N, C-alpha and C positions, 0 to 999 in steps of 0.2 A: 592455576595456570592460565585459565581462560580470561582472567581480568585484563592482562595487557592486550589481548586480542580484541576484547570488547571496547576498551578505551581507544585502540587504533581505529576500529570500525566507526565509533562515534565521531572521532576527529575526521575520518574520511567522509562521513555523511555531512558534516559541517562544511568541509571543503567543497563537496559536490553542490550543496545548497547555495553557497556563495557564488560558485561558478555559474550555476543556472541563473542566478539573479543578475550576473554581469553580462550574460550572453545577449547578443543581438541576432545571431543566426538561430532561427527557430528550429531547424533540423538538429543542430548540435544541442540545443536546450532540450528537445524531446529525447534525444539519446541519453543525455545526462539524467533526466528524470527517470528513465528506465533503469539506468545504472544505480540511481539512488534507491529505487524500490528493490533491486536485486541485493544490494548491500544491506538494506534494512531487513530483508528476508533472511539473509545470512546471520545477522545479529539476533533476530528472533529465534533462529535455530540454536544459536549458542545459549540463549536464555531459556532453552527447553520449552519453547512455545511452538511446537511443530505445526499445529493446525494454523496458527497465525502466520507462520513462515510460509507454509504452502499457499495460503490464500494471498499473501502479499506477493509471492513470486508469480502466481497465476494471474491475479487481477492487476497488481501494481506494475510489475515488470513486463508482463505479457500483454494482456488485453488493453490496458490503458495506453501503453506505448503504441500499439497498433492503431487505436482510436485517435491518438494525437497525430500520428503520422498520416492517417487517412484524412484528418481535418486539415493538416498542412498542405495536402495535395490541392486543396481548394483556396489556399491563401498565397501571399507573397513569401519570398524566401527569408526576408529579414523583417525585423520588427521596426516600426516607425518609432524613432526616438521622441520621447515626450518629457515634459517636466515631471520630475518625480516628487511625490508627496511623502512626508515623513509620518503621516498619520497611520497608514497601514503597518509600518514598522513598529510604531509605538504600541498599537493594538496587539500585534503578535507578541511583542516583548512583555507587555503586561499579562497577556493570557499565559504565556510560557512561564513567567514568574509565579503566577497563581497556581499553575499545575505543579511546578516544582515545590512550592510551599505546601501544597496538599499532600505531597508524598513524604514529607519530612517525618511524620509520625508512623509511617508504615514500618513493619518489621524488615530487617535486613534480608537481602536475597539469600535463600538457602538456610534461613534460621529454623532450626528444628523445633523451637518453641512457638513458632508462628501459629495463629489460630487455625489456619487451613490444615496444618499437620495434626491438630489436636482432635478435631471432630469430623471434618469433611472427608479427608483422605481415607481414614479407617472405615468410614461408612461406605464409601465407594468400593473399597477393597473387599469388605466382608459381607455387605448386604445388597450389592447391586444385582447379583444373580437372582436372589429371592424377590427383590422389588420389581425388577424389570423383566426378568425371565431370559436374559441373554448372558451366556457364559463369558463372553469377551468383555472385559471391563471398559476398554477404550470405546467400543461400540455402544455400550450401555451409557457411558457418560455423554458421548456426542449425540446419540440419538434420543436419549430420554432426559437426563438431567440438564443438558445444555441444548435441548431440542430447538428452542426459539432462536438461540444464537446460531446454531447450525442452519436453521431455516433462513435466517437473515443472510448468512454467508452464501448459501445456495442461491438466494434471490439476487444478490449482487452479481454473482458469477453468471447466472442465467441472463440477467438484464444486460450485462456487458457482452455476453455472447450474441444476444439478439441485436444489440447495437452494432457489433462488428459485422454480422450477417447483412444487416440493412445497409451499412456503409459500403461493404464490398459489392453488394448487388445494386447500389444506386448508380444510375448512369452519370458518367462524367460529362460535364458541360465544358467542352473545349472551345476556345475562341477560334473562329475561322481566320487563318493568317494569310489567306490569298488576297491579292489585290482586288479591288472592287470590280474591275473590268474583266477579270479572269473567270471563265465559266466552266472550268474543268470539272 
């Protein structure tokens, strides 16, 4: 039943991406990138990747949008139009095609005979408490088995938080709009 919703969200992500590419209003583009991250987080939630969904919502839709908006406060409101090159689009297309090609031999989503269900999941379920010493399986997986991944996610969130703090605390340089002779 979730397949139609996932297809709809993928199409919605594509529409948002095309809209961001076509925008010249930078504020609207920033808002659409935040929406893109929020929809991507929802899609990850549907795919049962709750930790990825949470990180995408916090970093992608939250902190990144704040950083982009903070950066926009120092720039002009619209993007200067320039000649567009097809090279970046070709590079992204070739990279995307290579990634799709790389997934063709993967097991189907939810396949009970997938390798992860044969040896990894049972080991986590039955041996994690004795190996790690933590009775909660999710905590054992995130803190021990995937410790480096979790540390990387925490580093990204911490770095983004520090950047937001620096950005908010930075003095704004406003142009003095008074006439030259006015000494108020």
